[in-house]
C-alpha positions in Angstrom: -85.7 -33.7 184.1 -87.2 -37.1 183.5 -89.3 -38.1 180.5 -91.2 -41.3 179.4 -89.9 -42.7 176.5 -91.2 -45.5 174.1 -88.3 -47.2 172.1 -90.3 -49.6 170.3 -93.9 -50.1 170.0 -95.4 -52.7 172.3 -97.2 -53.1 175.5 -97.5 -51.2 178.9 -93.7 -52.3 179.5 -92.6 -50.1 176.9 -93.3 -46.9 178.8 -89.7 -46.5 180.1 -89.1 -43.6 182.8 -85.6 -41.9 182.0 -83.4 -39.4 183.3 -82.4 -36.8 180.6 -80.7 -33.3 180.5 -82.5 -30.3 181.6 -84.1 -28.2 178.7 -83.0 -24.9 177.6 -85.3 -22.6 175.1 -84.3 -21.2 171.8 -85.3 -18.0 170.4 -89.3 -17.8 170.6 -89.3 -20.7 173.0 -90.6 -21.3 176.3 -89.3 -24.0 178.8 -92.3 -25.3 181.3 -91.6 -26.9 184.4 -94.6 -29.7 184.2 -97.0 -30.1 187.2 -99.4 -32.1 185.5 -99.8 -34.0 182.0 -103.0 -34.9 180.3 -103.4 -38.6 179.1 -105.0 -39.2 175.9 -106.2 -42.5 173.9 -103.9 -41.3 171.3 -100.9 -41.9 173.6 -102.0 -45.4 173.8 -101.9 -45.8 170.0 -98.5 -44.0 170.2 -97.3 -46.9 172.3 -99.0 -49.6 170.2 -97.1 -48.2 167.1 -100.4 -47.1 165.2 -100.5 -43.6 165.5 -99.7 -42.3 162.0 -98.6 -38.7 163.2 -96.1 -40.2 165.8 -94.5 -42.0 162.7 -94.9 -39.2 160.2 -93.3 -36.6 162.4 -91.1 -38.3 165.2 -90.7 -42.0 164.7 -89.1 -44.3 167.7 -87.7 -43.6 170.2 -90.6 -41.4 171.1 -92.0 -39.4 174.1 -96.0 -39.2 173.8 -98.0 -36.4 175.2 -99.9 -33.5 173.9 -100.8 -31.2 176.8 -99.2 -30.3 180.1 -99.7 -27.6 182.7 -97.4 -26.2 185.2 -95.0 -22.8 185.6 -92.6 -21.2 182.9 -89.1 -22.1 183.9 -87.2 -20.1 181.3 -87.8 -17.9 178.3 -85.9 -17.9 175.3 -84.6 -14.8 173.3 -87.7 -12.7 172.2 -90.0 -13.7 174.7 -91.2 -11.4 177.3 -94.5 -12.9 178.5 -95.5 -14.9 180.1 -92.5 -14.3 182.7 -90.8 -17.2 184.7 -93.2 -18.6 187.3 -96.2 -17.8 185.7 -98.9 -20.5 185.9 -99.5 -21.9 182.3 -101.0 -24.2 179.9 -99.0 -25.9 177.0 -100.0 -27.8 174.0 -97.5 -30.1 172.4 -97.1 -32.3 169.7 -95.5 -35.4 171.3 -93.0 -35.1 174.2 -95.4 -34.0 176.8 -94.9 -36.9 179.3 -92.0 -35.1 180.8 -91.2 -33.0 183.7 -90.0 -30.2 181.4 -91.1 -29.3 178.1 -89.9 -26.7 175.6 -92.7 -25.3 173.2 -93.0 -22.3 170.9 -94.4 -19.2 172.7 -97.5 -19.6 170.7 -98.3 -22.8 172.1 -98.2 -21.5 175.7 -101.3 -20.1 177.3 -101.8 -18.6 181.4 -103.9 -20.8 183.4 -107.3 -19.8 184.4 -106.9 -18.7 188.0 -109.9 -21.1 188.9 -108.2 -24.1 187.5 -106.2 -26.5 189.3 -103.0 -27.8 187.3 -104.7 -31.4 187.0 -108.0 -29.8 185.7 -106.2 -27.4 183.4 -103.6 -30.3 181.9 -106.6 -32.1 181.0 -108.0 -29.5 178.8 -106.4 -28.8 175.5 -106.6 -31.9 173.7 -110.2 -32.7 174.2 -111.4 -29.4 174.1 -109.6 -28.5 170.7 -110.9 -31.8 169.5 -114.6 -30.9 170.2 -114.5 -27.3 169.4 -112.8 -28.4 165.7 -115.4 -31.2 165.5 -118.6 -29.0 166.2 -117.7 -25.2 165.1 -115.0 -25.7 162.2 -116.1 -29.2 160.6 -119.7 -29.7 161.6 -120.7 -26.0 162.0 -123.5 -27.0 164.8 -126.5 -24.5 164.8 -129.1 -23.6 167.6 -131.9 -26.5 167.4 -130.3 -29.2 165.9 -129.9 -32.5 167.5 -126.5 -34.3 168.0 -125.6 -37.8 169.2 -122.6 -38.1 171.0 -120.7 -41.6 171.3 -118.5 -42.2 174.2 -120.0 -39.0 175.9 -118.4 -39.5 179.6 -115.0 -39.7 178.3 -112.8 -36.5 177.7 -113.7 -35.6 174.3 -117.2 -36.5 174.6 -117.9 -34.6 177.9 -116.7 -31.5 175.9 -119.0 -32.4 172.7 -121.9 -32.5 175.1 -121.1 -29.1 177.0 -120.2 -27.4 173.7 -123.1 -28.7 171.9 -125.4 -27.4 174.8 -123.5 -24.1 174.5 -124.2 -23.6 170.9 -128.2 -24.3 171.6 -128.5 -27.9 170.3 -130.3 -30.8 171.4 -127.8 -33.2 172.6 -128.2 -37.3 173.1 -125.3 -39.0 174.6 -124.4 -42.6 174.5 -122.5 -44.5 177.4 -121.0 -48.1 177.7 -121.8 -48.4 181.4 -124.4 -47.6 183.8 -122.3 -45.5 186.1 -121.5 -42.9 183.5 -125.2 -42.1 182.8 -125.4 -39.7 186.0 -122.1 -37.8 184.8 -123.4 -37.2 181.3 -126.8 -35.8 182.3 -124.9 -33.6 184.7 -123.2 -32.1 181.9 -126.5 -31.3 180.4 -127.2 -33.8 177.8 -131.1 -34.1 177.1 -131.0 -38.0 177.3 -128.3 -40.8 177.7 -128.6 -44.1 175.9 -126.4 -46.8 178.1 -126.0 -49.3 175.3 -124.7 -51.8 178.3 -128.4 -52.2 178.8 -130.5 -50.6 176.0 -130.5 -51.2 172.3 -128.4 -48.5 171.0 -129.9 -48.0 167.8 -133.9 -48.3 168.6 -133.2 -45.8 171.4 -131.3 -43.2 169.0 -134.4 -43.5 166.7 -136.9 -43.0 169.3 -135.0 -39.8 170.5 -134.8 -38.8 166.8 -137.3 -40.3 164.6 -136.3 -38.3 161.6 -132.2 -38.8 161.9 -129.8 -36.6 163.7 -128.3 -33.4 162.3 -124.6 -34.4 163.7 -123.3 -37.6 164.9 -119.7 -37.4 166.6 -118.3 -40.9 166.2 -114.5 -42.2 167.5 -115.5 -45.8 167.8 -114.7 -47.0 164.3 -116.4 -50.3 162.9 -118.7 -51.0 165.9 -120.7 -47.7 165.1 -119.7 -46.1 161.9 -122.2 -47.7 159.5 -125.3 -47.4 161.8 -124.1 -43.9 162.7 -124.4 -42.9 158.9 -127.7 -44.6 158.3 -129.2 -42.5 161.3 -128.1 -39.0 159.9 -131.0 -36.7 158.9 -130.8 -35.0 155.3 -128.1 -32.7 155.0 -126.8 -34.7 158.5 -122.9 -34.8 159.1 -120.8 -37.6 160.7 -117.8 -36.7 162.1 -115.1 -39.2 162.6 -112.2 -38.5 164.9 -110.9 -42.0 165.9 -111.3 -45.8 165.8 -111.1 -47.0 169.6 -113.5 -49.9 168.9 -110.9 -51.5 166.6 -108.2 -51.2 169.4 -109.3 -53.6 172.0 -106.0 -54.9 173.7 -104.5 -57.6 175.7 -101.8 -56.7 178.0 -101.6 -53.4 176.0 -101.6 -54.8 172.6 -104.2 -55.1 170.1 -104.8 -58.4 168.0 -103.1 -58.3 164.5 -105.7 -60.6 163.3 -108.5 -58.4 164.7 -107.1 -55.2 163.3 -106.8 -56.7 159.9 -110.4 -58.1 159.7 -112.0 -54.6 161.2 -110.1 -52.5 158.7 -111.6 -54.8 155.8 -115.0 -54.2 157.5 -114.7 -50.5 157.9 -117.6 -48.8 155.8 -116.4 -47.1 152.7 -118.9 -44.3 152.1 -120.2 -44.1 148.5 -120.1 -40.3 146.9 -123.3 -41.5 145.1 -124.9 -42.4 148.4 -123.4 -39.2 149.7 -125.2 -37.2 147.2 -128.4 -38.5 146.7 -129.0 -38.7 150.6 -127.7 -35.5 151.4 -125.3 -36.7 153.9 -121.5 -35.6 154.7 -118.6 -37.6 156.4 -116.0 -35.6 157.8 -112.8 -36.3 159.5 -109.7 -35.2 161.1 -106.8 -35.5 163.3 -105.6 -32.7 165.3 -102.0 -33.9 165.3 -101.7 -33.1 161.6 -102.9 -29.6 162.0 -100.4 -28.4 164.6 -98.9 -26.1 161.9 -102.3 -24.2 161.8 -101.1 -22.0 164.7 -103.8 -19.2 164.4 -106.7 -21.8 164.1 -104.9 -23.7 167.2 -104.9 -20.6 169.1 -108.4 -19.1 168.0 -109.9 -22.6 169.7 -107.8 -22.4 172.7 -108.6 -18.8 173.5 -112.5 -19.4 172.8 -112.3 -22.5 175.2 -110.3 -20.6 177.9 -112.6 -17.7 177.6 -115.8 -20.0 178.2 -114.1 -21.8 181.1 -113.5 -18.1 182.7 -116.9 -17.2 182.1 -118.3 -20.6 183.9 -120.0 -21.6 180.5 -117.9 -24.6 180.3 -116.5 -27.1 183.1 -113.1 -28.7 182.8 -113.5 -32.4 182.7 -113.9 -34.7 185.8 -110.0 -35.4 186.4 -108.6 -38.9 187.7 -104.8 -38.4 188.7 -102.1 -40.7 188.7 -98.6 -40.7 189.6 -95.9 -40.0 187.2 -94.5 -43.4 187.6 -98.0 -45.1 187.3 -98.4 -44.3 183.6 -99.1 -48.0 182.5 -101.8 -48.0 184.9 -103.5 -44.8 183.3 -103.0 -46.5 179.9 -104.5 -49.7 181.0 -107.3 -47.8 182.7 -107.9 -45.6 179.6 -108.0 -48.7 177.5 -110.8 -50.6 179.5 -113.2 -48.1 178.5 -114.5 -47.7 182.1 -113.1 -44.2 182.9 -114.8 -41.1 183.2 -113.8 -37.7 182.1 -109.7 -37.4 182.0 -106.8 -39.1 183.1 -103.7 -37.1 184.3 -100.4 -37.8 185.3 -99.2 -35.8 188.2 -95.6 -34.7 188.8 -94.8 -34.6 192.7 -92.7 -31.6 192.7 -92.3 -28.8 190.0 -89.1 -29.7 188.3 
């Protein structure tokens, strides 16, 4: 088997493709022969050495990757379903950038017939993030108004769809003109292009009384204003800090990181209570032991996909050995939907 290994944090040159022994499952485990691998911004942050759960659970060297699709290669004792040869999706906590992965049976799901391997590999991480943010933290209700930052990205595109599925009014925010049509096609009621429009004056025009839910993974660039534009009983959901990780050759500037950290808003409990606002945050990679929770989310997402109520993200495919290009493009902020690595042959 092949896998991509990061021996020490750094730029794109740290993404090394290596040969390793084939995997064999233990009791209750499944080895999946990988066809496609989802690429997430968390993988880039892992490469930079800044992803907290990577350091907490694994350390370096590390193989990034949270999601794959492929076929069941071998089952360990106690596993009778799915059988070898079955097309599946597997959710991982790291180790996904490989031509084989070994995971617990609970982390494997049958691939819906209408999905390609590439589309399926781009679903778990972004869908579970969006589902958890809206339904387990923010408790979205029909008729509420949502503001979704980075609405054309993987998580953003799912937030738009799930927001509309719940009966909410959804305003998307994008950073480039070529992304507007994609977000409107997902069902957004309106889209703000902050490259040509003033973000916050437009946001206020669409919701003069404030937003019931704002979903923000930008960090310092928008957090303070996101909080200010909440309606009474509004919820700000924070699930990343992308705006703090502007890179040069795959590395963020250390002084910029420190400066942005010092400028990050600290929300006062007195202000939260007097203005009836909430700030909620999470990182799914620290919730992997909540297997029932993860399974509930994945089963609901797959059901909506099979019913046609939810569409998979738009996918851009990269060859396995073009992983550095995928990271570079994702960090550029110009991509739409999900990026996936394709394995030319099932291992």
